[in-house]
Every structure is written in structure tokens, then in C-alpha cells.
N, C-alpha and C positions, 0 to 999 in steps of 0.2 A: 575519441570515445566519449569525452566529457560533453561535447556538443550534441552527440547522439542521446546521451542520457538526459541532458538538460531539455532537449526537444520531447523526450519521452514523458517527462515529468510534467511539462507544460501541457501536452496533448492529453495526458491523463486527467489534469485539473480542468481543462476545457470540457473534456467529455463528462466528468463528474457534474458539472453545471448543467449540461444538457440532458444527461440521462442519469438521474439519481438512483443509485444502486440501493435498493432496499435489501437490507440482509437482516434477518431475524436474529434476535439475541441468543436464541436455542441452537444456533448453527454450531456443529461440531467440525472443527478444523484439524487437518492433519498434523502431526508433530512438527513437520518441516515448517509450517506456517507459524507455530509458536515459536519455533527457534529463530526465524528471521525477525519476527515482530518483537522478541525479547532484545533484539540488537538495536531496535529504534527506540532510543532513550526518551525522546520526546512525546512519543505515542501514548504512553501511560498517563500523561495529564490530559489527553482528549477526552471529550465526551464519549460514551459507550458506543453509540451509533456511528461516530466517526472511527473509532478503533474497529468496529466490524467492516466498514468499508475498506479500510486499510488491508486487513487481514484477507478480505475478498480478492483486492488486486495482487497481493502477494501469492494467493493461491492460484490466481489466474496466470501469473507469470511462471510459477513453478509448473504449471501445466503446459505452457508454452515453452518449458526447457530453456529459460532465460538463466544465464549463470548467476549463481548465488550472490556473488559480489555486486552485480548489477542490480538484482531485486533488492538487497539490502540498501544501496544507495537511492534507488528510486522510492523505496518506502519512506527513507529519512525524508527526502525532498517533498514527497507527498504529505507527510505528517507536518512538515514545517509550513507548507503551503496551505493545510487545513487549519493550523494554528492561528492564522492570519485572519 
């Protein structure tokens, strides 16, 4: 399971470099996105546009019905990768 999660994080990071997701700051996210995002401690220190991109990916994974634990882990990994 960890290998699949690591692969997903690397793939999302690669795709982010290829397809910069432009998310307006005025986007209103569902409560579920806010709940998962609040569990990603390092995300609060990232620039606003990066936070929006993480929320976008959380929302996308929620729509794809990815389990919450996997979404949280992926969001943490994505935040750590974007911090670098």
C-alpha cells in the first residue's frame, strides 16, 4: 500500500510540473476538503496558491472516492514535496 501511495505522490508532483493547476483564490471548497486540509499540518505554511492546489487535489480524490486515510497521506506528501 505504501508503494502505491508513494507512486501516487510522485505522479501527482510530476503532473503538477506539466499541468499547472490554476485555482482561483475565490474557490469555495466542500467541508470535506477543509477537514482533510486541516489535518495536513505543514500545508498552512505554504503560499496561498500552493494551498489552493493541494485543496484541488484533495477535492479531486474525494470525487474519485479515494479512502480518506489515503487522501490525507497523499496530501501530506504533496505538501512536503511542494515545500521543497
